LOSEFI-818449 format. One line per field, with one value per residue (C-alpha): residue number from 1; residue in one letter; x, y, z. Coordinates in nm, 4 decimals. Example, Ala and Ser with C-alpha at 12.3 -4.5 7.8 and 13.67 -1.06 7.14 Angstrom:
BEGIN
num <- c(1/2)
residuo <- c(a/s)
x <- c(1.2300/1.3670)
y <- c(-0.4500/-0.1060)
z <- c(0.7800/0.7140)
***
This chain:
BEGIN
num <- c(1/2/3/4/5/6/7/8/9/10/11/12/13/14/15/16/17/18/19/20/21/22/23/24/25/26/27/28/29/30/31/32/33/34/35/36/37/38/39/40/41/42/43/44/45/46/47/48/49/50/51/52/53/54/55/56/57/58/59/60/61/62/63/64/65/66/67/68/69/70/71/72/73/74/75/76/77/78/79/80/81/82/83/84/85/86/87/88/89/90/91/92/93/94/95/96/97/98/99/100/101/102/103/104/105/106/107/108/109/110/111/112/113/114/115/116/117/118/119/120/121/122/123/124/125/126/127/128/129/130/131/132/133/134/135/136/137/138/139/140/141/142/143/144/145/146/147/148/149/150/151/152/153/154/155/156/157/158/159/160/161/162/163/164/165/166/167/168/169/170/171/172/173/174/175/176/177/178/179/180/181/182/183/184/185/186/187/188/189/190/191/192/193/194/195/196/197/198/199/200/201/202/203/204/205/206/207/208/209/210/211/212/213/214/215/216/217/218/219/220/221/222/223/224/225/226/227/228/229/230/231/232/233/234/235/236/237/238/239/240/241/242/243/244/245/246/247/248/249/250/251/252/253/254/255/256/257/258/259/260/261/262/263/264/265/266/267/268/269/270/271/272/273/274/275/276/277/278/279/280/281/282/283/284/285/286/287/288/289/290/291/292/293/294/295/296/297/298/299/300/301/302/303/304/305/306/307/308/309/310/311/312/313/314/315/316/317)
residuo <- c(x/x/x/x/x/x/x/x/x/x/x/x/x/x/x/x/x/x/x/x/x/x/x/x/x/x/x/x/x/x/x/x/x/x/x/x/x/x/x/x/x/x/x/x/x/x/x/x/x/x/x/x/x/x/x/x/x/x/x/x/x/x/x/x/x/x/x/x/x/x/x/x/x/x/x/x/x/x/x/x/x/x/x/x/x/x/x/x/x/x/x/x/x/x/x/x/x/x/x/x/x/x/x/x/x/x/x/x/x/x/x/x/x/x/x/x/x/x/x/x/x/x/x/x/x/x/x/x/x/x/x/x/x/x/x/x/x/x/x/x/x/x/x/x/x/x/x/x/x/x/x/x/x/x/x/x/x/x/x/x/x/x/x/x/x/x/x/x/x/x/x/x/x/x/x/x/x/x/x/x/x/x/x/x/x/x/x/x/x/x/x/x/x/x/x/x/x/x/x/x/x/x/x/x/x/x/x/x/x/x/x/x/x/x/x/x/x/x/x/x/x/x/x/x/x/x/x/x/x/x/x/x/x/x/x/x/x/x/x/x/x/x/x/x/x/x/x/x/x/x/x/x/x/x/x/x/x/x/x/x/x/x/x/x/x/x/x/x/x/x/x/x/x/x/x/x/x/x/x/x/x/x/x/x/x/x/x/x/x/x/x/x/x/x/x/x/x/x/x/x/x/x/x/x/x/x/x/x/x/x/x/x/x/x/x/x/x)
x <- c(3.5234/3.6239/3.6426/4.0285/4.1555/3.9796/4.1578/4.4898/4.4788/4.3987/4.6835/4.8847/4.8548/4.8701/5.1708/5.3433/5.2271/5.3459/5.7090/5.7020/5.6632/5.9108/6.1701/6.1281/6.1282/6.4454/6.5991/6.4056/6.5631/6.8975/6.8598/7.0302/7.3371/7.1108/7.1825/7.5724/7.6801/7.5244/7.2286/7.0093/7.1684/7.1569/7.5248/7.6009/7.3440/7.0021/6.8796/7.1321/7.1862/7.2039/6.8929/6.9639/6.6748/6.8019/6.8638/6.4756/6.3595/6.6100/6.5270/6.1861/6.1510/6.3591/6.0802/5.7541/5.9816/6.0121/5.6532/5.5848/5.7454/5.5186/5.2298/5.2563/5.3844/5.0574/4.8198/4.9886/4.9628/4.6190/4.4774/4.6688/4.4247/4.1299/4.1051/4.3920/4.0896/4.1275/4.3127/4.5395/4.6089/4.9030/5.0379/5.0088/5.0992/5.4241/5.5369/5.4459/5.6476/5.9497/5.9609/5.9041/6.2295/6.3857/6.3625/6.4424/6.7903/6.8444/6.7962/7.0374/7.2915/7.2895/7.3420/7.6143/7.7904/7.6470/7.4518/7.4203/7.1621/6.9740/6.9798/6.8240/6.5761/6.4774/6.4399/6.0986/6.0077/6.0254/5.8702/5.5825/5.5363/5.5155/5.2699/5.0366/5.0508/4.9179/4.6825/4.4926/4.5020/4.2882/4.0474/4.0150/3.9244/3.6292/3.5759/3.4652/3.1533/3.0572/3.1245/3.1409/3.0925/3.4232/3.3398/3.1443/3.3627/3.4513/3.6880/3.8084/4.1228/4.1672/4.0770/4.3141/4.5778/4.5646/4.5237/4.8320/5.0417/4.9870/5.0400/5.3467/5.4815/5.3382/5.5938/5.8364/5.7485/5.8308/6.1694/6.2288/6.0952/6.3054/6.6085/6.4980/6.5191/6.8438/6.9963/6.9246/6.7412/6.4298/6.4832/6.7472/6.4888/6.2978/5.9834/5.7215/5.6095/5.9418/6.3028/6.2990/6.2192/6.4905/6.5593/6.2549/6.4811/6.7401/7.0819/7.2794/7.2315/7.0732/6.8274/6.7361/6.6892/6.4386/6.2563/6.2772/6.0624/5.8186/5.7817/5.7248/5.4548/5.2710/5.2202/5.0863/4.8499/4.7349/4.7586/4.5004/4.2432/4.2407/4.1705/3.8752/3.7272/3.6705/3.5460/3.3110/3.1625/3.1540/3.2029/2.9259/2.7614/3.0790/3.0649/3.3853/3.6358/3.4251/3.5073/3.8809/3.9653/3.7529/3.9864/4.3082/4.2486/4.1741/4.5147/4.6813/4.5545/4.6741/5.0520/5.0610/4.9511/5.1724/5.4895/5.3940/5.4178/5.7028/5.9035/5.7055/5.7426/6.0632/6.0836/5.8064/5.8356/5.4572/5.4269/5.6628/5.5866/5.1865/5.3600/5.5153/5.1451/4.9572/5.1729/5.1542/4.8289/4.7740/4.9741/4.7411/4.4481/4.6325/4.7295/4.3687/4.2660/4.5148/4.3824/4.0009/4.1572/4.3036/3.9876/3.8316/4.0431/3.9848/3.5742/3.6395/3.8171/3.5658/3.2665/3.4599/3.5030/3.1531/3.0174/3.2519/3.1537/2.7783/2.8346/2.9985/2.7013/2.5060/2.1813/1.8818/1.5919)
y <- c(-9.9607/-9.9024/-9.4525/-9.5141/-9.6308/-9.3413/-9.0894/-9.2439/-9.3024/-8.8938/-8.8091/-9.0183/-8.8408/-8.4869/-8.5608/-8.6829/-8.3501/-8.2175/-8.4244/-8.2808/-7.9092/-7.9250/-8.0373/-7.7565/-7.5385/-7.6728/-7.6605/-7.2791/-7.1179/-7.3349/-7.5152/-7.9023/-7.8533/-7.6844/-7.9980/-8.0234/-8.3191/-8.5430/-8.7965/-8.9240/-8.6790/-8.3130/-8.1325/-8.4614/-8.4518/-8.5541/-8.1934/-7.9596/-7.5987/-7.3273/-7.3328/-7.1254/-7.0896/-7.3429/-7.5732/-7.5717/-7.6043/-7.8892/-8.0468/-8.0231/-8.1811/-8.4562/-8.5139/-8.4815/-8.7233/-8.9912/-8.9547/-9.0069/-9.3763/-9.4547/-9.3666/-9.5008/-9.8728/-9.8450/-9.7835/-10.0468/-10.3033/-10.1981/-10.1704/-10.5023/-10.6813/-10.4948/-10.3694/-10.6389/-10.8310/-10.4612/-10.5442/-10.2045/-10.2043/-10.4262/-10.3123/-9.9385/-10.0628/-10.1336/-9.8528/-9.6225/-9.7871/-9.8634/-9.5078/-9.3329/-9.5690/-9.4510/-9.0662/-9.0853/-9.2929/-8.9931/-8.7288/-8.9325/-8.9354/-8.5967/-8.4497/-8.6665/-8.6947/-8.4729/-8.5470/-8.3455/-8.1367/-8.4061/-8.6437/-8.3500/-8.3077/-8.6769/-8.6608/-8.4623/-8.6727/-8.9957/-8.8055/-8.7317/-9.1019/-9.2394/-8.9377/-8.9935/-9.3784/-9.2860/-9.0549/-9.3476/-9.5726/-9.3137/-9.2925/-9.6985/-9.6858/-9.4549/-9.5773/-9.9277/-9.7311/-9.5924/-9.2387/-9.1755/-9.3930/-9.4970/-9.8803/-9.8286/-9.5967/-9.6583/-9.4697/-9.4469/-9.4705/-9.0837/-9.0054/-9.2790/-9.1613/-8.8497/-8.9391/-9.1676/-8.8861/-8.6087/-8.8002/-8.9076/-8.5839/-8.3714/-8.5930/-8.4171/-8.1208/-8.1482/-8.2787/-7.9608/-7.7658/-7.9103/-7.8790/-7.4911/-7.4831/-7.6760/-7.4983/-7.2042/-7.0711/-6.9601/-6.6032/-6.6131/-6.4840/-6.1429/-6.1006/-6.3010/-6.5064/-6.3426/-6.4611/-6.0179/-5.7025/-5.6627/-6.0828/-6.2914/-6.5688/-6.6574/-6.6025/-6.8309/-7.1420/-7.0716/-6.8822/-7.1572/-7.3642/-7.1078/-7.1179/-7.4476/-7.5491/-7.2481/-7.4406/-7.7621/-7.6119/-7.4131/-7.7082/-7.9061/-7.6243/-7.6986/-8.0405/-8.0451/-7.8032/-8.0011/-8.3497/-8.0943/-8.0095/-8.3882/-8.4775/-8.1680/-8.3269/-8.6627/-8.7920/-8.5447/-8.8757/-9.0410/-8.8108/-8.8600/-8.8844/-8.5425/-8.3841/-8.5317/-8.3319/-8.0317/-8.0360/-8.1068/-7.8109/-7.5649/-7.6994/-7.6620/-7.3244/-7.2195/-7.3882/-7.1419/-6.8323/-6.9661/-6.9959/-6.6354/-6.4936/-6.6450/-6.4329/-6.1041/-6.1266/-6.2153/-6.5934/-6.4560/-6.8178/-6.8230/-6.8486/-7.0891/-7.3338/-7.3054/-7.3547/-7.6700/-7.7511/-7.7154/-7.9222/-8.1835/-8.2194/-8.1833/-8.5101/-8.6825/-8.6804/-8.7615/-9.0798/-9.1304/-9.0967/-9.3621/-9.5489/-9.5360/-9.5723/-9.9341/-10.0342/-9.9285/-10.1749/-10.4583/-10.3752/-10.4030/-10.7014/-10.8779/-10.7493/-10.8825/-11.2241/-11.2689/-11.1695/-11.4296/-11.7492/-11.6397/-11.6324/-11.9860/-12.1522/-12.3711/-12.2723/-12.5934/-12.4025)
z <- c(6.5745/6.8988/6.9525/7.1013/6.7763/6.6162/6.8390/6.8269/6.4326/6.4440/6.6743/6.4823/6.1521/6.3420/6.5196/6.1313/6.0022/6.3102/6.2215/5.8504/5.9749/6.2307/5.9955/5.7670/6.0765/6.1150/5.8102/5.7577/6.0960/5.9977/6.3324/6.1755/6.4468/6.7621/6.9135/6.8279/6.6328/6.9319/6.8872/7.0231/7.3099/7.2404/7.3153/7.4661/7.7196/7.7831/7.9014/7.7648/7.9202/7.8729/7.5361/7.2533/6.9877/6.7652/7.0465/7.1738/6.8056/6.6962/7.0478/6.9752/6.6679/6.7659/7.0930/6.7885/6.6210/6.8940/7.0305/6.6517/6.6069/6.9488/6.8115/6.4563/6.5872/6.8324/6.5353/6.2967/6.5480/6.6140/6.2977/6.2053/6.4467/6.4175/6.0231/5.8803/5.6516/5.4763/5.1628/5.2179/5.6093/5.6256/5.3313/5.4600/5.8025/5.7066/5.4564/5.7136/5.9919/5.7633/5.6464/5.9556/6.0500/5.7781/5.8165/6.1581/6.0636/5.7765/6.0314/6.2612/5.9662/5.8784/6.2254/6.3264/5.9686/5.7339/5.4162/5.0466/4.9949/4.7717/5.0792/5.2943/5.0164/5.0198/5.4209/5.3779/5.0841/5.2954/5.6115/5.3502/5.2362/5.6018/5.6568/5.3940/5.5011/5.8115/5.6967/5.4733/5.7552/5.9400/5.6774/5.5993/5.9695/5.9249/5.6078/5.8196/6.0097/5.6895/5.7602/5.3918/5.0575/4.9460/4.8406/4.5163/4.3229/3.9916/3.7676/3.3673/3.2368/3.1732/3.5007/3.6863/3.3846/3.5919/3.9127/3.8889/3.7044/3.9393/4.2229/4.0824/3.9845/4.2848/4.4526/4.2827/4.2895/4.6705/4.6638/4.4120/4.6768/4.9158/4.6961/4.6477/5.0395/5.1612/4.8777/5.0314/4.6680/4.8660/4.8078/4.4927/4.2333/4.4359/4.1900/4.1316/3.8809/3.6612/3.8420/3.8768/3.7348/3.4541/3.3182/3.2860/3.2740/3.5134/3.5142/3.7877/3.9301/4.2588/3.9913/3.7887/4.0831/4.2073/3.8978/3.7886/4.1268/4.0235/3.6674/3.8208/4.0590/3.7765/3.5641/3.8951/3.9387/3.5522/3.5636/3.9121/3.7841/3.4355/3.6133/3.8711/3.5828/3.4531/3.8107/3.8042/3.4838/3.5143/3.8138/4.0697/4.1467/4.2990/4.5751/4.7196/4.4134/4.3335/4.7013/4.6716/4.3802/4.4700/4.7959/4.5837/4.4000/4.6851/4.8479/4.5472/4.4822/4.8568/4.7913/4.4839/4.6806/4.9157/4.7484/4.5876/4.9790/5.0223/4.8070/4.8826/5.2620/5.1912/5.3320/5.6377/5.8589/5.8890/5.5686/5.4671/5.7007/5.5541/5.2296/5.3640/5.5341/5.2170/4.9811/5.2560/5.2846/4.9084/4.8627/5.1959/4.9718/4.6114/4.7776/4.8892/4.5490/4.4154/4.6707/4.5476/4.1812/4.2718/4.4317/4.1232/3.8979/4.1588/4.1253/3.7478/3.6941/3.9579/3.7513/3.3880/3.6086/3.7145/3.3776/3.1915/3.4311/3.3622/2.9960/3.0238/3.1967/3.0096/2.8744/3.0185/2.7806)
***
């Protein structure tokens, strides 16, 4: 595999991660109108002056998103040519590029016309799918050189249920977190884990939104922990799957800790960005587990077909 393709894949994955964090930064700092209602121009100019902090944040996010679009396009074309024979490559390339375009269009629409909180929350979710697709393309590129053995993966039905279920559920949790940010409900409950010192249950809408997200995040932590225990007990011999769940548990633990610190530090910006970083990386790892699980299904079907053919062969004894 050409070294330049590996570097391009890693750079593109990192750039898309910056796009995710940049979007979260724009939301948390209230910089969505840092360039006014102009797009792709900023305040009606290519190089606006003077620059406020909101303008710098919004303009930087646009520049990073633009560079990501070019990198994703280049990666998709090269991956299609170099590893197009791998069954997941073309699908991931198409998804990565289409969802990046969708993310850019929603962002532009939010600037020019404004959007509802639900649509703005979807903006982060769409960017997350694009990031996960590029991350999977990157892992496919490294798989070709056998940097790790991800071919002979066999997953039983119970583990497949947990892989598919927790991945889908984690994506829903992402939406609840994004909705909390866009509804300005991050500090609606001043205590953790309870909503307040005086009331265990929420008393108004913003508190319900915040506590709903906390409950969803707590459930995903328990689910990932349980699946990790299963992986430790039954999948130590399949190192990629085993390590994938260990990494997932570490990331979900960091996610919970960061979520608590967001409340304790009263929305410290660094902690809030780490909160977004951990869930993005977690979804990427879970997506790779899904990819491995689909391979296991194909391998099982192939083995069954081969066994059926052997049984049907006539005996000449």
